[in-house]
C-alpha positions in Angstrom: 37.7 -6.3 -34.6 35.4 -3.4 -33.4 32.5 -5.1 -35.1 33.2 -8.3 -33.1 33.4 -6.4 -29.8 30.1 -4.8 -30.5 28.5 -8.1 -31.5 29.8 -9.7 -28.2 28.5 -6.8 -26.2 25.1 -6.9 -27.9 24.9 -10.7 -27.4 25.8 -10.3 -23.7 23.0 -7.7 -23.3 20.5 -10.0 -25.0 21.4 -12.9 -22.7 21.1 -10.6 -19.7 17.7 -9.4 -20.8 16.5 -12.9 -21.6 17.6 -14.1 -18.1 15.9 -11.2 -16.4 12.7 -11.9 -18.4 12.8 -15.6 -17.4 13.3 -14.6 -13.7 10.1 -12.5 -13.9 7.9 -15.4 -15.0 5.6 -16.4 -12.1 6.5 -19.7 -10.4 3.1 -21.4 -10.0 4.3 -22.9 -6.6 5.1 -19.3 -5.4 1.5 -18.1 -6.1 -0.6 -18.0 -3.0 -3.1 -20.8 -3.1 -6.7 -19.8 -3.8 -5.8 -16.2 -4.8 -8.4 -15.0 -7.4 -6.9 -14.1 -10.8 -8.5 -10.6 -11.0 -6.7 -7.4 -10.1 -7.3 -6.1 -6.6 -6.2 -5.9 -3.0 -6.9 -9.2 -1.1 -6.8 -9.9 2.6 -6.1 -13.5 3.8 -8.8 -14.5 6.2 -8.7 -17.6 8.4 -5.4 -18.7 6.7 -7.3 -20.1 3.7 -9.7 -17.6 2.1 -8.9 -14.4 0.2 -11.3 -11.5 0.7 -11.2 -8.8 -2.0 -11.1 -5.3 -0.3 -12.8 -2.3 -1.8 -11.4 1.2 -1.8 -12.3 3.0 1.4 -14.8 5.7 0.7 -13.4 9.2 1.4 -16.2 11.2 3.0 -14.4 14.5 3.1 -10.9 15.8 2.6 -9.8 19.1 4.1 -6.7 21.1 3.2 -5.5 23.8 5.7 -2.9 26.5 4.9 -3.2 26.1 1.2 -2.9 29.8 0.5 0.1 30.3 2.8 1.7 27.1 1.3 1.4 28.5 -2.2 2.5 32.1 -1.2 5.6 30.7 0.5 6.4 28.3 -2.4 6.0 25.4 -0.1 8.1 26.6 2.8 5.3 26.4 5.3 3.4 23.2 5.9 0.3 22.1 4.0 -2.0 20.2 6.4 -4.6 17.7 5.2 -7.2 15.6 6.9 -9.0 12.7 5.2 -12.2 11.4 6.7 -13.5 7.9 5.8 -17.1 6.8 6.1 -18.2 4.7 9.0 -16.9 4.1 12.5 -15.2 0.9 11.5 -14.0 -1.0 8.5 -16.3 -3.6 6.9 -13.5 -6.2 6.8 -11.9 -7.2 10.0 -9.4 -9.8 11.1 -8.2 -11.2 14.4 -4.7 -11.7 13.0 -2.5 -8.8 14.2 -0.1 -9.4 11.3 -2.5 -9.8 8.4 -1.3 -10.9 4.9 -2.4 -9.0 1.8 -1.8 -9.9 -1.8 -2.0 -7.1 -4.3 -2.4 -7.6 -8.0 -2.4 -4.7 -10.5 -2.9 -2.0 -7.9 -0.1 0.4 -6.8 3.5 -0.7 -6.3 5.2 -2.6 -3.5 7.6 0.4 -3.0 4.7 2.7 -2.1 2.8 0.3 0.2 2.1 1.6 3.7 -0.2 0.7 6.5 -1.5 3.7 8.4 -3.5 3.8 11.6 -6.7 5.8 11.6 -8.2 7.8 14.4 -11.7 6.6 15.2 -14.6 8.7 16.1 -18.2 7.5 16.6 -19.3 7.3 12.9 -16.1 8.1 11.0 -12.3 7.5 10.9 -9.7 10.1 10.0 -6.0 10.3 9.1 -3.9 13.5 9.0 -1.0 14.2 6.6 1.3 17.2 6.2 3.7 18.2 3.5 6.6 18.3 6.0 6.2 14.5 6.5 6.1 13.7 2.8 9.1 11.9 1.3 10.1 9.0 -0.9 8.8 6.4 1.5 5.7 8.4 2.5 4.5 10.3 -0.6 1.2 11.4 1.0 2.9 12.8 4.2 1.2 10.7 6.8 2.2 11.5 10.3 5.2 9.3 11.2 3.6 8.0 14.4 0.6 6.6 12.5 2.7 4.6 9.9 3.2 0.9 10.5 6.3 -0.5 8.7 5.5 -3.3 6.2 7.4 -6.0 4.3 6.3 -5.8 0.7 7.6 -8.8 -1.3 7.3 -9.2 -5.1 5.8 -12.6 -6.0 5.6 -12.2 -9.8 5.2 -9.4 -12.4 2.4 -7.1 -11.0 1.8 -9.3 -7.9 3.2 -8.7 -4.4 2.4 -9.5 -0.8 2.3 -7.0 2.0 2.5 -7.8 5.7 3.1 -5.6 8.8 6.6 -6.1 10.2 5.2 -6.1 13.7 1.8 -7.0 15.2 -0.8 -4.3 14.8 -2.8 -3.1 17.8 -6.6 -3.5 17.8 -8.0 -0.6 15.7 -8.7 0.8 12.3 -6.1 0.9 9.5 -5.7 1.6 5.8 -3.4 0.0 3.3 -2.3 2.7 0.9 -0.1 3.0 -2.2 1.2 6.6 -2.1 -2.2 8.4 -1.5 -4.9 8.6 1.1 -7.4 8.8 -1.7 -6.6 5.2 -2.9 -6.8 3.5 0.5 -8.1 0.0 1.4 -9.5 -0.1 5.0 -9.5 -2.9 7.4 -9.8 -3.5 11.2 -7.9 -5.5 13.7 -10.1 -7.2 16.3 -13.8 -7.8 16.7 -16.4 -5.4 15.4 -17.4 -2.7 17.8 -21.1 -2.1 18.5 
């Protein structure tokens, strides 16, 4: 009798796993049309063309209060500033709610859009250990984070879209760290 209960339990588990595996198979109709098959972060341009974004080049990263942070076992804030090369992103869109597709990079749970501060020839973002948490691993300032809807499409593929329209300006799409950021701009290029 015990052997039969175990067999039924194992069979139930196998059926559940098989169903979960079948659910993860990509539905060709659900795949975005024209999306390239290679891994990367893609921005939908003109509602028809996918542009592969490259990681934003970090020019400098500064960490302030590192010694005090370590001496107090993290009880005082660690402040960081990341500077990205150039006064504006190479890739721009007029769409205030751009659509991204991400394949093989980061996770949907860690996806964030963060607004950058723009100077003449560079863009910066600040982060602090006091703002770090499950949904904001890098500790970006809360007022710079733009909420996103990250929707799984298939295994290793998901879409990201801001929940609200973004203002004109400079942004990064990140997956938990400012060092692995993909920059883009909203609005026309500035001269």
